[in-house]
N, C-alpha and C positions, 0 to 999 in steps of 0.2 A: 757749230754742230760737230765737226770733226774732233774738236778738243774734248767734248763731252764723251764721245765714243771712246777715245783713247784713255780718258780717265776711268771710264767704266771697265775697260779691258784690264787696265793696270790694277784696279781694286779687286777684280775677280781673280787675277793671278796671285795677288798677295793673300787672298782669303783661302786659296786652294791648299789643302793639306799636301804635304810631301811625305811619302811613305818609303821606308827602306825595309828590305827583307833580309833576315839572317838565315844562315844555313839550317838552323833549328826550326825554321818556320815561324819565328816570331816576327811580326810586322810592327815597326815603330812609326808612329805619327809624329812628325817633327813639330807640328803646330800645337798639339795638345800634350805631347810627351807620353801618351798612352801606348802600351804594348798590347798587341792583339795576337791571339793564338790562331795560327793558320797552318799547322803541321799536318792536320788531317781534317776530314769532314766527319765530325762525330755523328753517331747514329742519332735518330730523333729521340728525345726524352720529354717527359713531363717537365713543366717549369721548375717544380721543386727539386726534381732529380738533376736538372741542369745546374741549379744553384749549388747543390752538393758536389757535383762533378767539378765545377770551376773552383769552389773553395778548397777542394782537395788536390787540385792539379799541381804537380811539381814539374814544371818545364823551365829549365834554367833558373830554378828558384820557385818560391811560393808567392803568395799575395794575389793570386788570380781570383776573379769573381765574375758573376754574370753582369754585363753592362746595363746601365740605365738607358732609357730610350733616347736621351739626348746624345749620349756617347755613341750608341748604335746608329743613330741618324747621321752622325758626322761622317760615316763611311759611304753614304750614298753619293753617287756621282750623277747629277741631274742630266748630263749630256750623254749618258750611256744607257743602253738597254740590253738586258739579258746577257750578262749581268750588269746591274747599275752600281758597280763597285769598282774601285781601282784594280787594274790588271795585276798589281803586285800580289793581290790575294788570289792564290792559285787554287784554293780549295773552297769554292763557294757553290753551294747548291742553289739552283734557281727555281726549284720545284716546290718550295715550302717556305714557311715563315721562319724567322730567327727571333727567339725569345729575347726580351729585355726583362730586367728585374722590376720595372715600373708598373704599378697597379693602376687601374682605372680609378678615377675619382668617384665613380658611381658604385662600383663593387670591387672588392679585392679578388674576386673570382676571375676577373678579366685582367690580362696583362697586355701591355703594348708590345708590338712586334714590328719588324721591318721585313719586307719581302724583296730580296735583291734581284728578282727578275726585272722589276720595273720601278723599284724604289718606293713601293706602297708602304704606308705607315698606317697601322690600325690597332684594334683591340681584339683579343680572342680569349675564350675561356681556357684557363690553365689546365683543364682536365684532358687536354689533347697533347700528343707528341709533336714536337717541332724541333728544328735544328737550333744550334746556339753557337756563339763564338765567345770565348773567355777573354777578359781584359784585365790589365793591371796598370 
């Protein structure tokens, strides 16, 4: 029984992402190689405006975009609450959703989101303002 517990702990530690933060506010995930914008908390925007903002962002270079739901979900830390994201992310609002670029299969008017207060994942109408975090 102890062996199984030790194996589970080892597997969980391997699967955990390791983040590093640059002075510019770019956070790099060593597991995925993704770079995340964390230099400010952007104001809330409609989903289409968030896409435009990320596509036009020039932060240590270009190539930024709004993340898909799987990329955004990879930031959730299940063992933390308010915020449920690694502490290396210094600029995370816990009072609102963060947009993803992924549409619902039922209707494109709904986009998937993550709420970093408690790690909630859901769908919401894109006609509302929410926060976002750009990735490349």
